[in-house]
C-alpha positions in Angstrom: 107.2 117.5 100.2 105.5 114.1 101.1 106.9 111.2 102.9 105.1 107.9 103.4 106.4 105.4 106.0 105.0 101.9 105.8 105.3 99.2 108.5 103.8 95.9 109.6 104.7 93.6 106.8 106.3 90.2 107.4 105.8 86.4 107.4 102.6 84.9 108.7 101.0 81.4 108.6 97.8 80.9 106.6 94.8 81.8 108.6 96.7 84.5 110.6 96.6 88.2 110.7 98.8 91.2 110.1 98.2 95.0 110.5 99.9 97.4 108.1 100.4 101.0 108.8 101.4 103.9 106.6 102.1 107.4 108.1 102.1 110.5 105.8 104.4 113.3 106.7 104.1 116.4 104.7 104.4 120.1 104.6 102.0 122.4 102.7 99.9 119.3 101.9 96.4 118.2 102.7 95.9 114.5 102.7 93.0 113.2 100.7 92.1 109.6 100.0 94.4 106.9 101.2 94.7 103.3 100.2 96.6 100.1 99.8 97.6 98.3 96.6 99.5 95.0 96.3 101.6 93.3 93.6 102.5 89.6 93.3 105.4 88.5 91.1 104.4 88.4 87.4 101.1 90.1 88.3 99.7 93.6 87.8 99.4 95.9 90.8 95.9 95.8 92.1 93.7 97.8 94.5 93.2 96.3 97.9 91.3 99.0 99.7 90.9 102.8 99.7 89.4 105.1 102.2 88.4 108.8 101.9 88.7 111.5 104.6 85.2 110.9 105.8 85.8 107.2 106.4 84.1 105.6 103.5 86.0 102.6 102.2 86.0 100.5 99.0 87.5 97.0 99.0 88.5 94.6 96.3 86.1 91.7 96.2 88.8 89.2 97.2 89.4 90.9 100.5 86.2 92.6 101.4 85.1 89.9 104.0 88.5 89.7 105.5 90.4 93.1 105.4 89.5 96.3 107.1 91.0 99.7 106.3 90.9 102.7 108.6 92.6 106.0 109.1 93.5 108.4 111.8 93.1 111.9 110.3 94.8 113.6 113.2 97.9 111.5 112.6 97.6 111.1 109.0 97.9 107.3 109.2 96.1 104.7 107.3 95.8 101.0 108.5 95.1 97.9 106.9 93.9 95.0 109.2 94.3 91.7 107.3 92.5 88.7 108.8 92.2 85.0 107.5 95.3 85.4 105.3 96.0 82.9 102.7 99.0 82.4 100.3 97.2 84.3 97.5 97.5 87.4 99.6 101.3 87.3 99.4 103.0 90.3 97.6 104.4 93.7 98.1 101.9 96.0 99.6 102.0 99.8 98.7 100.6 102.7 100.4 99.1 105.3 98.2 98.0 108.8 99.2 96.3 111.5 97.2 96.7 115.2 97.6 93.2 116.7 98.6 94.1 119.9 96.8 95.6 118.6 93.5 94.7 114.9 93.3 98.4 114.1 92.8 99.2 110.4 93.9 102.1 109.5 96.2 103.3 105.9 96.8 105.1 104.4 99.6 108.2 102.2 99.3 106.2 99.0 99.8 106.3 96.4 102.3 106.6 92.6 101.8 103.8 90.3 103.0 104.3 86.5 102.8 101.8 84.0 103.8 102.9 80.4 104.2 100.8 77.3 103.8 
């Protein structure tokens, strides 16, 4: 059983910052890679950033200079610090967690991020 709890979304002015959190709660489950994806209306869901258990991260080109992903392995929490936000960053942000043992993916419920101009 895996439960993902996301928080931190909201409305922010262009140029501002938000910090998203996703806490994984599970039994008989070893957390592997964790990441964030986003989806704007009428567009495909896209990778924002991922991070493995050792702390190595991969970012989409559009956010690499502005966003930072991190994780706390003791708490099974992944964070996304979003800086210099622009309206193109708006969308629903989804946390994604993989099982270290099986590779199975699990998705959070999504949190809305809206950046106003």
